[in-house]
MDAnalysis code that builds the backbone (N, CA, C; Angstrom):
import MDAnalysis as mda
import numpy as np

u = mda.Universe.empty(543, n_residues=181, atom_resindex=np.repeat(np.arange(181), 3), trajectory=True)
u.add_TopologyAttr("name", ["N", "CA", "C"] * 181)
u.add_TopologyAttr("resid", np.arange(1, 182))
u.add_TopologyAttr("resname", ["MET", "HIS", "ALA", "ASP", "ILE", "CYS", "ASP", "SER", "ASP", "ASP", "PRO", "ILE", "SER", "VAL", "ALA", "PRO", "GLN", "ARG", "ALA", "ASN", "ALA", "GLY", "ALA", "VAL", "SER", "GLY", "CYS", "MET", "LYS", "VAL", "LEU", "ALA", "VAL", "PHE", "ALA", "CYS", "LEU", "LEU", "VAL", "LEU", "VAL", "CYS", "GLY", "GLY", "GLY", "MET", "LEU", "CYS", "VAL", "MET", "TYR", "VAL", "GLY", "VAL", "MET", "GLY", "PRO", "ALA", "THR", "TYR", "VAL", "TYR", "PRO", "SER", "ASP", "GLN", "THR", "PRO", "GLN", "ARG", "PHE", "LEU", "THR", "ALA", "ALA", "GLN", "GLU", "VAL", "GLY", "ALA", "LEU", "GLN", "PRO", "GLY", "GLU", "ASN", "VAL", "GLU", "PHE", "PHE", "TYR", "SER", "THR", "GLY", "PHE", "THR", "ASP", "VAL", "LYS", "GLU", "GLY", "PHE", "THR", "TYR", "VAL", "SER", "ASP", "GLN", "LYS", "VAL", "VAL", "VAL", "TYR", "ASP", "PRO", "GLU", "VAL", "GLU", "PRO", "PRO", "LEU", "ALA", "THR", "ILE", "ASN", "TYR", "GLY", "ASP", "ILE", "LYS", "GLU", "LEU", "ASP", "PHE", "GLU", "ARG", "ASP", "GLU", "SER", "PHE", "LEU", "GLY", "ASP", "SER", "ILE", "ILE", "THR", "VAL", "GLU", "VAL", "ASP", "GLY", "SER", "TYR", "ILE", "PHE", "ILE", "PRO", "VAL", "SER", "SER", "GLU", "ARG", "ASP", "ARG", "ASP", "VAL", "ASP", "PHE", "TYR", "GLU", "ALA", "ILE", "ARG", "ALA", "ARG", "VAL", "PRO", "VAL", "ASN", "ASN"])
u.atoms.positions = np.array([
    [270.785, 174.079, 110.047],
    [269.913, 174.737, 110.917],
    [270.540, 176.034, 111.358],
    [269.747, 176.979, 111.393],
    [270.250, 178.310, 111.670],
    [269.641, 178.811, 112.983],
    [270.423, 179.290, 113.887],
    [269.960, 179.766, 115.189],
    [269.732, 181.249, 115.094],
    [268.604, 181.691, 115.620],
    [268.317, 183.124, 115.671],
    [268.936, 183.686, 116.939],
    [269.845, 184.536, 116.740],
    [270.494, 185.174, 117.876],
    [270.272, 186.656, 117.742],
    [269.865, 187.213, 118.849],
    [269.610, 188.654, 118.868],
    [270.917, 189.343, 119.223],
    [271.329, 190.213, 118.368],
    [272.564, 190.906, 118.670],
    [272.313, 192.330, 119.138],
    [271.140, 192.549, 119.716],
    [270.808, 193.872, 120.239],
    [271.485, 194.068, 121.580],
    [271.951, 195.243, 121.799],
    [272.602, 195.584, 123.061],
    [271.605, 196.076, 124.113],
    [270.336, 196.198, 123.765],
    [269.327, 196.683, 124.717],
    [269.088, 195.620, 125.779],
    [269.008, 196.064, 126.999],
    [268.702, 195.089, 128.054],
    [267.238, 194.644, 127.944],
    [267.017, 193.430, 128.321],
    [265.653, 192.897, 128.290],
    [264.910, 193.500, 129.471],
    [263.765, 194.026, 129.157],
    [263.008, 194.660, 130.240],
    [261.763, 193.822, 130.551],
    [261.386, 193.847, 131.801],
    [260.212, 193.113, 132.273],
    [259.140, 194.144, 132.563],
    [257.902, 193.799, 132.229],
    [256.802, 194.731, 132.488],
    [256.702, 194.984, 133.980],
    [256.505, 196.204, 134.379],
    [256.412, 196.513, 135.816],
    [255.116, 195.937, 136.410],
    [255.202, 195.445, 137.616],
    [254.025, 194.915, 138.301],
    [253.424, 196.011, 139.158],
    [252.101, 195.932, 139.263],
    [251.427, 196.891, 140.126],
    [251.584, 196.430, 141.561],
    [251.756, 197.338, 142.429],
    [251.986, 197.010, 143.829],
    [250.732, 196.481, 144.515],
    [249.537, 196.908, 144.079],
    [248.311, 196.506, 144.746],
    [247.514, 195.461, 143.951],
    [248.131, 194.744, 143.080],
    [247.430, 193.753, 142.270],
    [246.846, 192.649, 143.130],
    [247.534, 192.222, 144.180],
    [247.022, 191.186, 145.078],
    [245.819, 191.680, 145.868],
    [245.821, 192.967, 146.218],
    [244.718, 193.536, 146.998],
    [243.442, 193.574, 146.181],
    [243.526, 193.893, 144.912],
    [242.340, 193.948, 144.058],
    [241.758, 192.551, 143.880],
    [242.575, 191.580, 143.627],
    [242.048, 190.231, 143.436],
    [241.491, 189.690, 144.749],
    [242.053, 190.081, 145.899],
    [241.518, 189.682, 147.198],
    [240.137, 190.272, 147.421],
    [239.953, 191.543, 147.057],
    [238.639, 192.189, 147.180],
    [237.619, 191.516, 146.268],
    [238.055, 191.159, 145.079],
    [237.148, 190.489, 144.147],
    [236.723, 189.122, 144.689],
    [237.652, 188.426, 145.340],
    [237.309, 187.130, 145.925],
    [236.292, 187.294, 147.050],
    [236.494, 188.294, 147.889],
    [235.558, 188.549, 148.991],
    [234.183, 188.904, 148.434],
    [234.152, 189.758, 147.415],
    [232.880, 190.126, 146.797],
    [232.199, 188.915, 146.152],
    [232.977, 188.076, 145.515],
    [232.412, 186.879, 144.888],
    [231.833, 185.934, 145.940],
    [232.547, 185.747, 147.038],
    [232.047, 184.884, 148.124],
    [230.783, 185.493, 148.721],
    [230.780, 186.799, 148.954],
    [229.604, 187.477, 149.495],
    [228.411, 187.331, 148.553],
    [228.641, 187.491, 147.252],
    [227.556, 187.349, 146.271],
    [227.009, 185.923, 146.273],
    [227.873, 184.931, 146.360],
    [227.418, 183.528, 146.406],
    [226.595, 183.260, 147.664],
    [227.059, 183.779, 148.802],
    [226.302, 183.606, 150.048],
    [224.945, 184.293, 149.973],
    [224.901, 185.455, 149.386],
    [223.649, 186.186, 149.231],
    [222.672, 185.402, 148.356],
    [223.152, 184.833, 147.284],
    [222.303, 184.024, 146.400],
    [221.800, 182.783, 147.145],
    [222.672, 182.140, 147.923],
    [222.255, 180.963, 148.693],
    [221.194, 181.310, 149.727],
    [221.399, 182.394, 150.456],
    [220.434, 182.787, 151.485],
    [219.101, 183.165, 150.855],
    [219.129, 183.957, 149.810],
    [217.881, 184.356, 149.144],
    [217.182, 183.154, 148.523],
    [217.942, 182.292, 147.896],
    [217.354, 181.090, 147.300],
    [216.774, 180.162, 148.350],
    [217.491, 179.992, 149.456],
    [216.990, 179.162, 150.553],
    [215.753, 179.763, 151.174],
    [215.750, 181.076, 151.324],
    [214.575, 181.762, 151.864],
    [213.368, 181.602, 150.962],
    [213.593, 181.716, 149.681],
    [212.492, 181.548, 148.721],
    [211.952, 180.115, 148.759],
    [212.835, 179.141, 148.851],
    [212.389, 177.748, 148.942],
    [211.584, 177.511, 150.214],
    [212.020, 178.105, 151.308],
    [211.301, 177.967, 152.578],
    [209.911, 178.587, 152.477],
    [209.820, 179.775, 151.916],
    [208.530, 180.444, 151.760],
    [207.622, 179.628, 150.841],
    [208.167, 179.073, 149.783],
    [207.367, 178.255, 148.871],
    [206.866, 176.997, 149.572],
    [207.709, 176.370, 150.378],
    [207.302, 175.166, 151.109],
    [206.160, 175.473, 152.072],
    [206.311, 176.551, 152.837],
    [205.265, 176.927, 153.793],
    [203.976, 177.264, 153.052],
    [204.092, 177.959, 151.932],
    [202.908, 178.310, 151.147],
    [202.179, 177.114, 150.582],
    [202.910, 176.099, 150.195],
    [202.295, 174.915, 149.593],
    [201.867, 173.898, 150.637],
    [202.727, 173.634, 151.622],
    [202.466, 172.559, 152.581],
    [201.805, 173.039, 153.872],
    [202.024, 174.267, 154.255],
    [201.487, 174.765, 155.515],
    [200.010, 175.099, 155.416],
    [199.348, 175.190, 156.568],
    [197.934, 175.549, 156.569],
    [197.733, 177.010, 156.197],
    [196.573, 177.295, 155.646],
    [196.242, 178.672, 155.279],
    [195.970, 179.480, 156.541],
    [195.878, 180.781, 156.391],
    [195.632, 181.655, 157.537],
    [194.147, 181.887, 157.767],
    [193.296, 181.209, 157.040],
    [191.851, 181.386, 157.184],
    [191.195, 180.081, 157.625],
    [189.935, 180.177, 157.995],
    [189.144, 179.014, 158.386],
    [188.682, 178.309, 157.120],
    [188.879, 176.993, 157.091],
    [188.425, 176.191, 155.951],
    [186.977, 175.753, 156.176],
    [186.100, 175.963, 155.194],
    [184.781, 175.329, 155.290],
    [184.919, 173.844, 154.949],
    [183.886, 173.076, 155.214],
    [183.978, 171.614, 155.084],
    [184.439, 171.146, 153.710],
    [183.964, 171.764, 152.662],
    [184.308, 171.297, 151.313],
    [185.704, 171.716, 150.854],
    [186.393, 172.557, 151.635],
    [187.732, 173.011, 151.254],
    [188.834, 172.524, 152.202],
    [188.456, 171.800, 153.247],
    [189.448, 171.312, 154.201],
    [190.280, 170.213, 153.550],
    [191.605, 170.369, 153.491],
    [192.445, 169.340, 152.879],
    [192.356, 168.005, 153.633],
    [192.355, 166.932, 152.898],
    [192.260, 165.604, 153.500],
    [193.422, 165.335, 154.458],
    [194.608, 165.857, 154.171],
    [195.755, 165.623, 155.054],
    [195.550, 166.275, 156.415],
    [194.746, 167.343, 156.489],
    [194.428, 167.957, 157.776],
    [193.481, 167.061, 158.570],
    [192.506, 166.487, 157.886],
    [191.576, 165.573, 158.546],
    [192.298, 164.310, 159.004],
    [193.250, 163.850, 158.215],
    [194.061, 162.687, 158.604],
    [194.869, 163.016, 159.858],
    [195.434, 164.212, 159.929],
    [196.184, 164.627, 161.122],
    [195.266, 164.667, 162.340],
    [194.040, 165.128, 162.154],
    [193.074, 165.158, 163.259],
    [192.736, 163.736, 163.718],
    [192.653, 162.801, 162.797],
    [192.427, 161.395, 163.163],
    [193.628, 160.834, 163.912],
    [194.822, 161.173, 163.472],
    [196.048, 160.654, 164.083],
    [196.202, 161.079, 165.541],
    [195.735, 162.270, 165.899],
    [195.850, 162.724, 167.294],
    [194.640, 162.304, 168.127],
    [193.710, 161.582, 167.515],
    [192.554, 161.056, 168.249],
    [191.381, 162.006, 168.331],
    [191.364, 163.050, 167.527],
    [190.279, 164.031, 167.583],
    [189.099, 163.626, 166.703],
    [189.343, 163.366, 165.458],
    [188.279, 163.083, 164.497],
    [187.914, 161.605, 164.526],
    [186.641, 161.346, 164.735],
    [186.142, 159.975, 164.816],
    [185.472, 159.576, 163.499],
    [185.409, 158.289, 163.201],
    [184.720, 157.837, 161.977],
    [183.255, 158.290, 161.984],
    [182.804, 158.763, 160.864],
    [181.425, 159.220, 160.718],
    [181.197, 160.666, 161.128],
    [182.197, 161.313, 161.676],
    [182.080, 162.708, 162.106],
    [182.319, 163.618, 160.899],
    [181.487, 164.639, 160.746],
    [181.599, 165.568, 159.623],
    [182.094, 166.925, 160.106],
    [183.265, 167.313, 159.642],
    [183.852, 168.604, 160.003],
    [183.201, 169.690, 159.164],
    [182.699, 170.734, 159.849],
    [182.051, 171.846, 159.148],
    [183.003, 173.009, 158.918],
    [183.826, 173.321, 159.939],
    [184.827, 174.383, 159.823],
    [186.100, 173.909, 160.507],
    [187.242, 174.204, 159.878],
    [188.537, 173.754, 160.383],
    [189.503, 174.924, 160.319],
    [190.226, 175.150, 161.416],
    [191.223, 176.218, 161.451],
    [192.485, 175.711, 162.128],
    [193.624, 175.992, 161.534],
    [194.895, 175.592, 162.118],
    [195.661, 176.816, 162.584],
    [196.172, 176.735, 163.809],
    [197.012, 177.804, 164.343],
    [198.480, 177.547, 164.027],
    [198.775, 176.427, 163.371],
    [200.149, 176.090, 163.016],
    [200.663, 176.942, 161.876],
    [201.982, 177.108, 161.847],
    [202.614, 177.895, 160.782],
    [203.042, 177.006, 159.620],
    [203.684, 175.900, 159.932],
    [204.166, 175.020, 158.877],
    [203.488, 173.657, 158.873],
    [202.847, 173.294, 159.991],
    [202.242, 171.972, 160.101],
    [200.951, 172.077, 160.895],
    [199.933, 171.404, 160.449],
    [198.636, 171.442, 161.122],
    [198.720, 170.845, 162.528],
    [199.666, 169.959, 162.765],
    [199.811, 169.354, 164.091],
    [200.410, 170.303, 165.119],
    [200.751, 171.516, 164.719],
    [201.203, 172.531, 165.663],
    [200.018, 173.104, 166.434],
    [198.811, 172.835, 165.969],
    [197.604, 173.291, 166.642],
    [196.470, 173.474, 165.660],
    [195.269, 173.067, 166.073],
    [194.097, 173.256, 165.231],
    [192.834, 173.212, 166.077],
    [191.759, 173.652, 165.483],
    [190.441, 173.551, 166.090],
    [189.434, 173.313, 164.981],
    [188.357, 172.630, 165.317],
    [187.308, 172.454, 164.327],
    [185.950, 172.317, 164.986],
    [184.922, 172.581, 164.181],
    [183.531, 172.391, 164.565],
    [183.005, 171.272, 163.679],
    [182.410, 170.268, 164.315],
    [181.819, 169.177, 163.542],
    [180.333, 169.080, 163.867],
    [179.697, 168.107, 163.277],
    [178.289, 167.876, 163.582],
    [178.099, 167.277, 164.975],
    [179.192, 166.861, 165.633],
    [179.100, 166.210, 166.934],
    [179.716, 166.999, 168.088],
    [180.742, 167.804, 167.809],
    [181.469, 168.455, 168.903],
    [182.376, 169.566, 168.377],
    [182.996, 170.255, 169.340],
    [184.037, 171.248, 169.054],
    [185.340, 170.648, 169.562],
    [186.407, 170.781, 168.778],
    [187.695, 170.212, 169.154],
    [188.758, 171.304, 169.133],
    [189.598, 171.297, 170.177],
    [190.755, 172.189, 170.241],
    [191.973, 171.307, 170.503],
    [192.954, 171.388, 169.603],
    [194.194, 170.630, 169.772],
    [195.351, 171.607, 169.845],
    [196.073, 171.570, 170.978],
    [197.251, 172.412, 171.175],
    [198.305, 171.566, 171.878],
    [199.337, 171.116, 171.175],
    [200.325, 170.223, 171.786],
    [201.154, 170.873, 172.895],
    [201.047, 172.175, 173.062],
    [201.832, 172.863, 174.080],
    [201.121, 172.976, 175.428],
    [199.878, 172.488, 175.530],
    [199.157, 172.522, 176.804],
    [198.851, 171.096, 177.234],
    [198.464, 170.956, 178.498],
    [198.149, 169.634, 179.022],
    [196.712, 169.608, 179.499],
    [195.857, 168.763, 179.042],
    [196.060, 167.823, 177.945],
    [195.999, 168.562, 176.603],
    [196.672, 168.041, 175.600],
    [196.725, 168.746, 174.310],
    [195.405, 168.727, 173.530],
    [194.555, 167.761, 173.815],
    [193.309, 167.612, 173.057],
    [192.114, 167.867, 173.963],
    [191.282, 168.827, 173.569],
    [190.037, 169.104, 174.291],
    [188.876, 168.891, 173.335],
    [187.983, 167.995, 173.688],
    [186.767, 167.781, 172.909],
    [185.593, 168.282, 173.738],
    [184.752, 169.076, 173.123],
    [183.638, 169.707, 173.825],
    [182.341, 169.284, 173.158],
    [181.541, 168.521, 173.872],
    [180.217, 168.164, 173.374],
    [179.301, 169.372, 173.523],
    [178.413, 169.563, 172.577],
    [177.546, 170.744, 172.598],
    [176.688, 170.808, 173.855],
    [176.230, 169.670, 174.340],
    [175.394, 169.639, 175.538],
    [176.127, 170.042, 176.800],
    [177.478, 170.010, 176.788],
    [178.275, 170.374, 177.963],
    [178.582, 171.865, 178.052],
    [178.278, 172.615, 176.998],
    [178.606, 174.041, 176.968],
    [177.611, 174.818, 177.821],
    [178.138, 175.517, 178.839],
    [177.305, 176.307, 179.755],
    [177.186, 177.756, 179.294],
    [178.250, 178.275, 178.743],
    [178.284, 179.669, 178.312],
    [179.157, 179.773, 177.068],
    [178.834, 180.732, 176.216],
    [179.557, 180.916, 174.962],
    [179.726, 182.410, 174.720],
    [180.949, 182.838, 174.408],
    [181.222, 184.250, 174.174],
    [182.101, 184.376, 172.937],
    [181.980, 185.517, 172.263],
    [182.716, 185.738, 171.014],
    [183.325, 187.134, 171.027],
    [184.634, 187.218, 170.949],
    [185.353, 188.494, 170.844],
    [186.002, 188.554, 169.473],
    [185.448, 189.389, 168.636],
    [185.896, 189.447, 167.249],
    [187.058, 190.420, 167.091],
    [188.084, 189.984, 166.378],
    [189.222, 190.816, 166.020],
    [189.230, 190.904, 164.500],
    [188.908, 192.071, 163.976],
    [188.769, 192.216, 162.524],
    [190.087, 192.415, 161.797],
    [191.192, 192.583, 162.528],
    [192.481, 192.764, 161.861],
    [192.995, 191.416, 161.352],
    [193.852, 191.473, 160.364],
    [194.414, 190.233, 159.831],
    [195.585, 189.740, 160.677],
    [196.038, 190.540, 161.623],
    [197.177, 190.158, 162.451],
    [196.794, 189.280, 163.646],
    [195.602, 189.457, 164.156],
    [195.178, 188.706, 165.329],
    [193.999, 187.802, 165.021],
    [193.735, 186.897, 165.937],
    [192.608, 185.986, 165.790],
    [191.461, 186.439, 166.681],
    [190.240, 186.145, 166.250],
    [189.086, 186.299, 167.107],
    [189.147, 185.189, 168.150],
    [188.500, 185.395, 169.288],
    [188.522, 184.402, 170.354],
    [187.089, 184.000, 170.701],
    [186.830, 182.717, 170.649],
    [185.563, 182.155, 171.110],
    [185.849, 181.533, 172.475],
    [185.115, 181.979, 173.491],
    [185.298, 181.458, 174.835],
    [184.147, 180.518, 175.152],
    [184.494, 179.302, 175.540],
    [183.507, 178.279, 175.870],
    [183.673, 177.922, 177.345],
    [182.575, 177.998, 178.085],
    [182.599, 177.583, 179.489],
    [182.016, 176.179, 179.593],
    [182.790, 175.300, 180.204],
    [182.377, 173.917, 180.421],
    [182.710, 173.559, 181.865],
    [181.688, 173.248, 182.661],
    [181.869, 172.816, 184.050],
    [182.799, 173.736, 184.836],
    [182.605, 175.032, 184.739],
    [183.384, 175.979, 185.522],
    [184.751, 176.324, 184.970],
    [185.172, 175.696, 183.898],
    [186.452, 176.044, 183.282],
    [186.196, 176.672, 181.909],
    [187.175, 177.435, 181.473],
    [187.032, 178.155, 180.215],
    [188.036, 177.638, 179.191],
    [187.563, 177.483, 177.986],
    [188.418, 177.070, 176.868],
    [188.376, 178.195, 175.838],
    [189.551, 178.671, 175.465],
    [189.659, 179.762, 174.511],
    [190.018, 179.189, 173.145],
    [189.200, 179.520, 172.166],
    [189.384, 178.984, 170.818],
    [189.765, 180.124, 169.877],
    [191.004, 180.139, 169.379],
    [191.395, 181.170, 168.414],
    [190.872, 180.824, 167.018],
    [190.326, 181.838, 166.342],
    [189.781, 181.631, 165.000],
    [190.093, 182.867, 164.159],
    [190.597, 182.656, 162.963],
    [190.936, 183.756, 162.070],
    [189.671, 184.473, 161.587],
    [189.758, 185.809, 161.530],
    [188.621, 186.593, 161.036],
    [188.661, 186.773, 159.521],
    [189.690, 186.256, 158.904],
    [189.819, 186.379, 157.449],
    [188.616, 185.734, 156.763],
    [188.073, 186.414, 155.777],
    [186.898, 185.980, 155.014],
    [185.645, 185.884, 155.892],
    [185.672, 186.489, 157.067],
    [184.559, 186.498, 158.024],
    [184.104, 185.103, 158.438],
    [184.991, 184.150, 158.331],
    [184.610, 182.785, 158.700],
    [184.663, 182.551, 160.200],
    [185.242, 183.493, 160.950],
    [185.173, 183.375, 162.400],
    [183.725, 183.470, 162.870],
    [182.947, 184.303, 162.195],
    [181.522, 184.435, 162.521],
    [180.806, 183.128, 162.195],
    [181.123, 182.541, 161.055],
    [180.510, 181.259, 160.678],
    [180.870, 180.163, 161.677],
    [182.123, 180.148, 162.100],
    [182.602, 179.168, 163.072],
    [181.811, 179.307, 164.374],
    [181.700, 180.542, 164.860],
    [180.962, 180.810, 166.095],
    [179.485, 180.435, 165.953],
    [178.879, 180.830, 164.854],
    [177.452, 180.550, 164.642],
    [177.173, 179.051, 164.552],
    [178.115, 178.298, 164.010],
    [177.942, 176.842, 163.944],
    [177.901, 176.231, 165.342],
    [178.685, 176.798, 166.266],
    [178.657, 176.332, 167.654],
    [177.372, 176.807, 168.329],
    [177.097, 178.092, 168.215],
    [175.945, 178.692, 168.888],
    [174.636, 178.027, 168.491],
    [174.516, 177.646, 167.240],
    [173.278, 177.021, 166.764],
    [173.038, 175.665, 167.441],
    [174.077, 175.023, 167.951],
    [173.939, 173.693, 168.553],
    [173.919, 173.716, 170.083],
    [174.221, 174.855, 170.677],
    [174.239, 174.942, 172.142],
    [172.806, 174.999, 172.637],
    [172.450, 174.113, 173.560],
    [171.052, 174.059, 174.011],
    [170.597, 175.269, 174.814],
    [171.533, 176.018, 175.435],
    [171.131, 177.218, 176.172],
    [171.160, 178.409, 175.236],
    [170.410, 179.431, 175.556],
    [170.342, 180.611, 174.718],
    [171.473, 181.564, 175.081],
    [172.468, 181.724, 174.209],
    [173.621, 182.604, 174.460],
    [173.528, 183.829, 173.613],
])
């Protein structure tokens, strides 16, 4: 066996290191972490928007044939919708869940559900309505307001003007009120 021995007199040299090599890799790590956080936030935001778009109520008034069954079930759960009652127009003021607030016009009554007021559920029979007023807001940012007077108190009903269904909602009430408004 023969050993390779270098008989060169040159000193062995080591490649010089850069003084800021640690700083560059540190910056790259920070950028990588920032990029990962940005992807997580954007992805989470997109998932949230998709969930609200699919599961949350629309921003318009639903006519009877387009009202989702899960909204009617929620109305039954809070004691608003009774068996045999036919909902003609349904509007939810909730952002992600219909139980955050809703109102509807049926063949029997007008219902306003707002869990943030006491009592949260107001049912208005057509024969009890003394006065009816309609303030239309044509912008997509605000809701039209239907004001109903019952026994000296006023109930304010927010209704979206999108697709002009606020007018339909109001007319459905007005057509059943026994007094001429």
